[in-house]
C-alpha positions in Angstrom: 120.8 61.3 165.7 123.3 59.4 168.0 124.9 56.4 166.3 127.1 54.5 168.6 126.8 51.3 166.7 130.5 51.4 165.1 131.7 51.4 168.6 129.6 48.6 169.6 130.8 46.5 166.6 134.3 47.0 167.4 134.0 46.3 171.1 131.8 43.2 171.0 133.8 41.8 168.2 136.9 42.2 170.3 135.4 40.1 173.0 133.9 37.6 170.6 137.3 36.9 168.9 138.9 36.1 172.4 137.7 32.4 172.7 138.9 31.5 169.2 142.3 33.5 169.5 142.8 33.4 173.5 146.2 32.1 173.3 147.6 34.7 171.1 145.7 37.4 173.0 146.9 35.9 176.2 150.6 36.0 175.2 150.1 39.5 173.9 148.9 40.7 177.2 151.8 39.0 179.1 154.6 40.2 176.8 156.1 42.4 179.5 157.0 39.5 181.8 158.3 37.6 178.7 160.6 40.4 177.7 162.3 39.9 181.1 163.1 36.4 180.4 160.2 34.4 181.8 158.4 31.8 180.3 155.7 32.6 177.8 153.5 29.9 178.9 150.7 31.1 181.1 152.8 33.6 183.2 149.8 34.3 185.6 149.5 30.7 186.6 153.1 30.0 187.0 153.6 33.2 189.1 150.4 32.6 191.1 151.5 29.0 191.9 154.9 30.3 193.0 153.2 32.9 195.3 150.6 30.5 196.6 153.3 28.3 198.0 155.0 31.1 199.9 152.2 33.3 201.0 150.9 32.8 204.6 147.4 32.9 203.5 145.0 31.6 200.9 145.7 32.8 197.3 142.1 33.5 197.0 142.5 36.6 199.0 144.8 37.8 196.4 142.1 37.2 193.8 139.9 39.2 196.1 142.4 42.1 196.1 142.6 42.0 192.3 138.9 42.2 191.9 138.7 45.0 194.4 140.9 46.9 192.4 138.8 46.2 189.3 135.8 47.3 191.4 137.5 50.6 192.3 138.3 51.3 188.7 134.9 50.4 187.6 133.3 53.1 189.4 134.8 55.7 186.8 131.4 54.9 184.7 129.2 54.5 187.8 126.1 56.6 187.8 127.1 58.1 191.1 130.2 59.4 189.7 128.4 60.6 186.5 126.0 62.6 188.8 128.6 64.9 189.6 129.0 65.9 185.9 125.3 66.2 185.3 124.9 70.0 186.1 128.2 71.5 184.7 128.0 69.6 181.5 124.3 70.1 181.1 124.7 73.8 181.7 127.7 74.1 179.3 126.0 72.3 176.4 122.4 73.0 177.0 121.4 69.4 177.3 118.2 68.2 179.0 118.2 65.6 181.8 116.4 63.2 179.4 119.3 63.6 176.9 122.0 63.2 179.5 120.3 60.2 181.1 119.9 58.4 177.8 123.7 57.9 177.5 123.4 55.6 180.7 120.4 53.7 179.1 122.1 53.1 175.8 125.4 52.1 177.4 123.3 49.5 179.4 121.7 48.2 176.1 125.3 47.8 174.6 126.3 45.8 177.8 123.3 43.7 177.4 124.3 42.7 173.9 127.8 41.8 174.8 127.1 39.9 178.1 126.4 36.5 176.8 129.7 36.2 174.8 131.6 37.7 177.9 130.0 35.2 180.2 131.1 32.4 178.1 134.6 33.7 177.9 134.8 33.9 181.7 134.1 30.4 182.1 136.7 29.3 179.4 139.7 31.7 180.0 139.1 33.5 183.4 138.5 37.0 184.6 142.0 38.3 184.1 141.8 39.0 180.4 138.2 40.4 180.8 139.2 42.8 183.7 142.4 44.0 182.0 140.7 44.9 178.7 137.7 46.4 180.5 140.0 48.7 182.5 141.8 49.8 179.3 138.7 50.6 177.3 137.1 52.5 180.4 140.4 54.5 180.9 140.4 55.4 177.3 136.6 56.3 177.4 137.2 58.5 180.3 140.1 60.3 178.4 137.7 60.8 175.4 135.0 62.3 177.8 137.4 64.9 178.9 137.5 66.2 175.2 133.8 66.1 174.9 132.5 68.9 172.5 129.1 67.5 171.4 126.3 65.1 172.5 127.3 62.5 169.9 130.8 62.6 171.3 129.5 62.2 174.8 127.2 59.3 173.9 130.0 57.4 172.0 132.4 57.6 174.8 130.3 57.3 177.8 128.2 54.4 176.3 131.5 52.5 175.6 132.7 53.1 179.3 129.2 52.4 180.6 129.3 49.1 178.6 132.3 48.0 180.4 130.9 48.9 183.8 127.7 46.9 183.2 129.0 43.7 181.5 132.7 42.8 181.5 133.5 44.3 184.9 130.3 42.9 186.4 130.9 39.4 185.2 134.6 39.4 185.6 134.5 40.5 189.1 131.7 38.1 190.4 133.2 35.2 188.4 136.6 35.6 189.9 135.1 35.5 193.6 132.7 32.6 192.6 135.3 30.5 191.3 137.8 30.8 194.3 135.1 30.6 197.1 132.2 28.5 198.0 131.6 28.5 201.9 133.2 32.0 202.2 131.6 33.5 199.1 129.4 35.8 200.9 132.2 37.2 203.0 134.6 37.5 200.0 131.9 39.4 198.2 131.2 41.5 201.1 135.0 42.6 201.0 134.5 43.5 197.2 131.4 45.5 198.3 133.6 47.5 200.7 135.8 48.6 198.0 132.9 49.2 195.7 131.2 51.3 198.3 134.4 53.2 199.3 135.2 53.9 195.7 131.6 55.2 195.3 132.4 57.6 198.2 135.8 58.4 196.7 135.1 58.8 193.0 132.6 61.7 193.2 134.8 63.5 195.7 137.8 63.0 193.5 135.9 64.2 190.5 134.4 67.0 192.4 137.7 68.2 193.7 139.4 68.0 190.3 136.6 69.8 188.8 137.2 72.7 191.3 140.7 72.8 190.1 140.3 72.7 186.4 136.6 72.2 185.4 134.7 69.1 184.5 137.1 68.1 181.7 139.9 67.9 184.6 137.5 65.6 186.4 137.1 63.0 183.5 141.0 63.2 183.1 141.6 62.3 186.9 139.1 59.4 186.7 141.0 58.0 183.5 144.4 58.0 185.6 142.7 56.3 188.5 141.2 53.6 186.1 144.5 52.9 184.4 146.5 52.7 187.6 144.2 50.3 189.6 142.4 48.3 186.8 145.2 47.0 184.6 148.3 45.6 186.4 146.9 43.5 189.2 144.4 41.7 186.9 147.0 41.3 184.1 149.7 39.8 186.5 148.0 38.2 189.3 144.4 36.9 188.2 144.1 33.1 187.9 140.9 31.6 186.6 140.2 28.9 189.2 142.1 27.5 192.3 142.4 24.1 190.5 144.7 25.7 188.0 147.5 26.1 190.6 146.7 22.9 192.7 144.3 24.4 195.2 140.6 24.1 196.1 138.0 26.7 196.8 138.1 28.3 200.3 141.1 28.4 202.7 141.7 25.2 204.7 140.6 27.3 207.8 137.1 27.9 206.4 134.7 26.9 209.3 130.9 26.7 209.6 129.6 29.8 211.4 128.9 27.8 214.6 131.8 25.4 214.6 135.5 25.5 215.7 136.4 22.6 213.4 136.6 22.5 209.6 133.2 22.2 208.1 132.1 18.9 206.2 132.6 18.7 202.3 130.1 21.0 200.7 128.0 19.5 197.8 127.9 22.2 195.1 125.2 22.3 192.6 126.4 21.9 188.8 123.7 23.4 186.6 124.2 23.9 183.0 122.8 27.1 181.3 119.8 25.0 179.8 119.2 23.4 183.1 119.1 26.6 185.0 116.7 28.1 182.5 114.2 25.5 183.4 114.1 26.3 187.2 111.6 28.7 188.5 114.3 30.4 190.7 116.2 31.8 187.8 113.0 33.6 186.5 112.3 34.9 190.0 115.6 36.3 190.6 115.5 38.0 187.3 112.3 39.4 188.1 114.0 40.7 191.2 116.5 42.4 189.2 113.9 43.8 186.7 112.2 45.7 189.6 115.2 46.6 191.8 117.9 48.0 189.4 115.7 50.7 187.8 115.6 51.9 191.5 119.3 51.6 192.1 120.3 53.3 188.8 117.6 56.0 188.9 118.3 57.2 192.4 122.1 56.9 191.9 122.2 59.3 188.8 119.7 61.8 190.0 120.2 62.1 193.7 122.4 65.0 193.7 120.5 66.9 191.3 117.2 66.2 193.3 118.8 67.3 196.8 120.0 70.5 195.2 116.7 71.1 193.7 115.1 70.5 197.1 117.1 73.4 198.4 120.3 71.8 199.7 123.7 73.0 198.9 126.0 70.9 196.4 128.4 70.2 199.1 125.7 68.7 201.4 124.5 66.8 198.4 127.9 65.3 197.6 128.7 64.7 201.3 125.4 62.8 201.8 126.2 60.5 198.7 129.7 60.0 200.2 128.3 59.0 203.5 125.9 56.7 201.8 128.9 54.8 200.4 130.6 54.5 203.7 127.4 53.0 205.2 127.2 50.8 202.2 130.7 49.5 202.9 130.0 48.5 206.6 126.7 47.2 205.6 128.2 44.9 203.0 130.3 43.2 205.7 127.1 42.5 207.7 125.2 41.2 204.7 128.1 38.8 204.0 127.8 37.4 207.5 124.1 37.3 207.4 124.1 35.2 204.3 126.5 32.6 205.6 124.5 32.1 208.7 121.1 32.6 207.3 120.3 33.1 203.7 121.3 35.3 200.8 117.6 35.4 199.6 116.5 37.0 202.9 119.3 39.3 202.6 118.0 40.5 199.2 114.5 41.1 200.6 115.9 43.3 203.4 118.1 45.3 200.9 115.0 45.9 198.5 112.8 47.1 201.5 115.6 49.5 202.7 115.7 51.0 199.1 112.0 51.5 199.2 112.3 53.4 202.6 115.0 55.5 201.1 113.0 56.6 198.2 110.1 57.6 200.5 112.6 59.7 202.6 114.1 61.3 199.5 110.7 62.1 198.4 110.0 64.5 201.4 113.6 65.8 202.0 113.7 69.4 203.2 116.8 69.2 205.6 120.5 67.9 205.5 119.6 65.3 208.2 116.8 63.8 205.9 119.3 63.7 203.1 121.7 61.7 205.1 119.0 59.3 206.3 117.8 58.7 202.8 121.1 58.3 201.3 122.2 56.1 204.3 119.2 53.8 203.8 119.9 53.6 200.1 123.5 52.8 200.8 122.5 50.1 203.2 120.0 48.5 200.8 122.3 48.5 197.7 125.1 47.0 199.7 122.9 44.0 200.5 121.9 43.7 196.8 125.5 44.1 195.3 127.0 41.7 197.8 124.3 38.9 197.7 123.1 38.8 194.2 126.4 37.2 192.7 126.2 34.8 195.8 122.8 33.6 195.2 123.5 32.9 191.6 126.6 30.9 192.6 124.9 29.2 195.5 121.9 28.2 193.4 123.7 27.1 190.1 127.2 26.3 191.2 130.7 27.4 189.6 130.9 25.2 186.5 128.9 27.5 184.3 128.5 30.7 186.3 129.8 32.8 183.7 127.5 31.5 181.0 124.4 31.7 183.4 125.3 35.2 184.3 125.9 36.1 180.7 122.2 35.4 179.9 120.7 36.8 183.0 122.9 40.0 183.3 121.3 41.6 180.1 117.8 41.6 181.8 119.6 43.3 184.9 121.4 45.7 182.7 118.5 46.7 180.7 116.4 47.3 183.8 119.3 49.3 185.4 119.3 51.4 182.1 115.8 52.3 182.3 116.0 53.8 185.8 117.8 57.0 184.8 115.7 57.6 181.9 112.6 57.1 183.8 113.7 59.6 186.4 114.9 62.0 183.7 111.7 61.9 181.7 109.4 62.5 184.7 111.8 65.4 186.0 111.6 67.1 182.6 107.8 66.7 182.5 107.0 67.8 185.9 110.3 69.7 187.0 110.7 67.6 190.0 111.5 63.9 190.9 108.4 63.1 193.0 106.8 60.9 190.5 109.8 58.7 189.8 110.7 58.5 193.6 107.2 57.2 194.2 107.4 54.5 191.4 110.8 53.5 192.7 109.5 52.9 196.2 106.7 50.7 195.0 109.0 48.7 192.6 111.4 48.0 195.4 108.7 46.4 197.3 107.6 44.3 194.3 111.3 43.2 194.1 111.5 42.2 197.6 108.4 39.8 197.0 110.2 38.2 194.1 113.6 37.4 196.1 111.4 35.9 199.0 109.9 33.5 196.6 113.0 32.5 194.9 113.9 29.4 196.9 116.8 27.1 196.0 116.2 24.9 192.9 116.3 21.2 193.1 119.8 19.8 192.4 120.3 18.4 188.9 124.0 17.6 188.9 126.3 17.8 191.9 129.9 17.8 192.6 131.7 17.8 196.0 133.9 20.8 196.8 136.3 19.9 199.5 
């Protein structure tokens, strides 16, 4: 029987201690610059203030760069990356697809348990500490996965890694962008999605190439190196909680309304507390959207390569289709960011969900390579819209002040829904020897999600503050 509980206790207790002991932890994480003679008092803030006065562009774009590095590193525990390991590891150890998929689901459950504490931490201390620790933990988990010798070992290592993917990385990245941007929030998130999509294209290929050189263990080792390299230093040294901490305001001074050549008027930002947000119908409708769309996202992501291979396509074609899916997602994310600024993040979520429904239907009948590319391309287009605009709509509807706390209570629902997708697909595959039933369910679920998004109109303002 798999028992990852001790790892959960260690990991969650680590994050729970941060609010009470954040000063000592913060100084511990910044010892390196202190050793070089710099002030021990909030090194990131002082260095960021120094840079912001000398850079020819808004420091928020540095924050986007740091969050982008974290988004790339995060993909070490993505289900698309794990899908490359499904066949070789299952063949070596004799695991069923249900057993393999269960690690994703259990990791999501652990993330759901840790999300509320991490959300509060993001509001109080910012994203830097969260993303730095998440990258360190994920890198160590990937190293542990390269030494897998049993199902229990695999579950413990991957569940810890998956927990960082679904909770601290998610909250840390979205909180960083939400705090630094208001008018350009959709555009900034679209840049994060570009990195996210390109990393989804790159990580499976990198892992697959490393596996060809030294087996699946070498694949996990290469992922660990990438996570450590990209995830730690930028967020440790450059990430700042809010623009106000260094004397700035959200958005660059050049932020314009979409149809104007002059600076837009002051934007009145909502300022909901967590309790106030819970009393709005929109919050429950958006949560309903996540309940129905994220099983589709995670279920197809993990099982799409095995499904395409079982439909008679070569592994190279399957991996290539997934990579093209990610490239399409990167380009589509930019379009969705512009769409949200001009029209509505809510309508963008509807379009993304409907595209994912079409993707499931195409994959259901795939027999030729071109169909695989069409199906994965639609999936990439749809998921780009969802991943770009979901953080945007939370911040637009409820504001920056308690963004982390609100995400901390809503993210568990999303994560648990996401965790169910791979398990649903794995169970139906083991029962019927194909993915037809699960893909049919996913197509219908995405349509229901689109309806929830369409109904989720902006809540009536409770408290407001002006963001100049």
